[in-house]
C-alpha positions, 0 to 999 in steps of 0.5 A: 500500500505504501508504494501506491501511496508514494506513486500517487503523491509524486505527480502532485508534488513534483515537476517531473514525476516521470523521473521518480524512481521507488525502490523497495529494500528490506531493513532491520526487523523486517521493516520495508524501506522505500528509497525515493529518487527524484530529479535534482530540481525536485529534491527540495519539493519532496523534502519541503521546508524544514522537512515538513513534506517528507515527514508527512509522507512518512507518517502517511506511509506508516499509517497506510501500512500499519498491518504489514509492519514498519515502513521507512521512506528515504529520499536518495540523491 
């Protein structure tokens, strides 16, 4: 569910949503890690002022995958 959420939010937040790549990795204790790679010009838009937007995205991702275990969302350069 979290992957679909990230794919849904991309076009709303980014100028170049086609450049967004989402990779899924396995973390400690079975946590899912979603690594989001965006165009260099869009990095500030997905992070937001003082990290407010990425913090909100992380909260939504945790809420969306509450039944499937812990989830982390990271922005990769």
